[in-house]
C-alpha positions in Angstrom: 2.6 10.2 -17.5 4.4 7.0 -17.3 8.0 7.1 -18.6 10.3 4.3 -19.9 12.1 4.5 -16.4 8.6 4.0 -14.8 8.0 0.9 -16.9 11.4 -0.7 -16.0 10.7 -0.2 -12.4 7.1 -1.4 -12.9 8.5 -4.5 -14.7 10.6 -5.1 -11.6 7.5 -5.1 -9.3 6.0 -7.7 -11.7 9.0 -9.8 -11.4 8.6 -9.5 -7.6 5.1 -10.7 -7.9 6.2 -13.7 -10.0 8.9 -14.5 -7.5 6.2 -14.5 -4.8 4.2 -17.0 -6.5 7.3 -19.3 -6.9 7.6 -19.0 -3.2 4.0 -20.1 -2.6 2.8 -16.5 -1.8 0.0 -14.5 -3.5 1.0 -12.8 -6.8 1.5 -9.1 -5.7 4.8 -7.3 -5.7 6.0 -3.7 -5.1 8.9 -1.6 -4.8 9.7 1.9 -3.4 12.0 4.1 -5.5 13.8 7.2 -4.1 13.8 10.6 -5.7 16.7 9.6 -7.8 15.0 6.5 -9.2 17.0 4.0 -7.0 15.3 1.2 -5.2 14.9 1.8 -1.6 12.8 -1.3 -0.6 11.0 -4.1 -2.1 8.1 -6.3 -0.7 5.7 -9.1 -1.8 2.4 -10.3 -0.4 2.8 -12.6 2.6 -0.8 -12.6 3.9 -1.0 -16.4 4.0 2.5 -17.0 5.0 2.4 -14.6 7.9 -1.3 -15.3 8.8 -1.6 -11.4 8.7 -4.3 -9.8 6.7 -2.3 -6.5 6.5 0.8 -8.1 4.9 0.1 -6.4 1.5 3.5 -5.2 -0.1 2.1 -1.7 -0.5 1.3 -1.3 3.1 4.7 -2.9 4.2 6.5 -0.3 2.0 4.3 2.4 3.4 5.2 1.5 6.9 8.8 1.3 6.0 8.7 4.8 4.5 7.0 6.2 7.5 9.7 4.7 9.7 12.7 5.4 7.7 12.2 8.4 5.6 11.8 12.0 6.6 8.7 13.7 5.1 10.4 15.5 2.3 12.1 12.6 1.0 9.0 10.4 1.3 6.9 12.9 -0.8 9.6 12.6 -3.6 9.5 8.7 -3.7 7.4 6.7 -6.1 5.8 3.2 -5.3 5.7 0.9 -8.2 3.2 -2.0 -7.6 1.7 -4.9 -9.7 -1.8 -4.0 -8.9 -3.7 -0.9 -7.8 -3.5 -0.6 -4.1 -6.6 -1.6 -2.2 -8.3 0.8 0.3 -6.3 -0.4 3.3 -3.0 0.2 1.3 -4.1 3.4 0.0 -4.8 4.7 3.4 -1.3 3.7 4.5 0.3 5.2 1.5 -1.4 8.6 2.0 -0.3 8.5 5.7 3.2 7.5 4.9 3.7 10.7 2.8 4.8 8.6 -0.3 4.4 11.0 -3.3 3.4 8.8 -6.3 2.1 5.3 -7.0 2.4 3.7 -10.3 0.5 0.5 -10.8 0.2 -2.3 -13.6 -3.4 -3.8 -13.1 -6.3 -1.7 -12.0 -8.7 -3.1 -9.5 -11.3 -3.8 -12.1 -8.7 -5.6 -14.3 -7.6 -7.7 -11.2 -11.3 -8.5 -10.5 -11.7 -9.7 -14.2 -8.8 -12.1 -13.7 -9.7 -13.1 -10.1 -13.4 -12.4 -9.2 -12.8 -13.2 -5.6 -10.7 -10.0 -5.4 -13.9 -8.0 -5.7 -15.9 -10.1 -3.3 -15.1 -8.2 0.0 -18.5 -7.5 1.6 -19.0 -4.2 3.3 -19.4 -4.4 7.1 -22.6 -3.2 8.7 -21.9 0.2 10.4 -23.8 2.2 13.1 -22.6 5.5 14.1 -21.6 8.1 15.0 -22.6 7.7 18.7 -21.4 8.9 22.0 -20.0 12.2 20.7 -19.6 13.9 24.2 -17.8 10.8 25.5 -15.8 10.0 22.3 -14.5 13.6 21.9 -12.7 13.7 25.4 -9.5 11.5 24.6 -9.3 13.4 21.2 -9.4 16.7 22.9 -7.1 15.7 25.6 -4.4 14.7 22.9 -4.8 17.5 20.5 -5.7 20.4 22.9 -3.8 19.4 26.1 -4.3 21.8 29.0 
C-alpha cells in the first residue's frame, strides 16, 4: 500500500528525473530512503554522459546500499524510482538487500510512452556446457579444502 509519505518521496524521484532531462540526461531518477523515511542517497540516469550502460539510477543506489549499509539497515530501506526497475537493476536491488521499491511508471506504461524502451532483443544463449570443468572454481570457492 502506497502512503502519502511514499507519494511525497516518489514525487521527489520524479523531480530528480526532470532535473536529469534539464542536464541533458535520460529522464529517470531514484532515491533511497532509510528506515525513518529520511533520504540517504539520490541518483539519476547517466548512461549517455558516462558512456556506461549500467549507469541506471536504481543500480547506482543498489551499489551504494551494498557498500554503505549493513544488511539489517538495507532491508529496512525503500527505493523510490520514476520507472519500474529493469531486469539488470532488479537483480542489483535484490543482491543489495534493499527491502522495498516504489515506482511511478510500470514498464508497460514506459513502453507506451517510449516504444524503444521495449525493443531490447534477447541474446541467443547456448548452455549449460562443460559442467565438470565449470564446477571446479565454484566448488573451490564455496567448499574450500
